[in-house]
GUFITOR-285444 format. One line per 8 residues: their letters; for each residue x, y, z of C-alpha. Coordinates in steps of 0.2 Angstrom, whole numbers. Example, Ala and Ser with C-alpha at 12.3 -4.5 7.8 and 13.67 -1.06 7.14 Angstrom:
as = 62,-22,39  68,-5,36
***
This chain:
mttsrehv = -30,358,143  -17,357,130  -18,372,117  -13,367,99  0,379,92  7,380,74  25,384,71  34,391,56
isivlsde = 51,387,50  59,400,38  75,397,29  84,408,16  89,401,0  96,409,-16  85,408,-31  98,396,-39
dwqafirv = 97,384,-24  78,385,-23  76,381,-41  88,367,-40  79,360,-24  62,361,-32  68,352,-48  72,337,-37
qpepvewl = 58,340,-24  43,347,-32  33,347,-16  46,355,-4  34,359,10  27,341,11  45,334,9  51,345,24
reriketv = 36,340,35  39,322,32  58,323,36  53,332,52  40,319,57  53,305,53  66,314,64  54,316,78
sgaisesf = 48,299,78  65,292,77  71,303,92  55,297,102  59,279,97  77,280,102  73,289,118  60,275,122
vasladea = 72,261,119  85,270,129  73,272,144  69,254,142  87,249,143  90,260,158  75,253,167  81,235,163
nttsattr = 98,240,170  91,247,185  79,232,188  93,219,185  105,229,197  92,229,211  87,211,209  105,204,210
***
């Protein structure tokens, strides 16, 4: 059974940086969450494509 866990990321920003950030990104938590999801899904896709390429190379090498 897989146990669901939540994780927290904390970064330190000066007040000046924070104010500038929320001016351009009024929903910073959601924005960060979406960037993380995009990064993870991109990494999974790249990994999947690489594994398919490796499998194809192995298959073609063994069928020669």
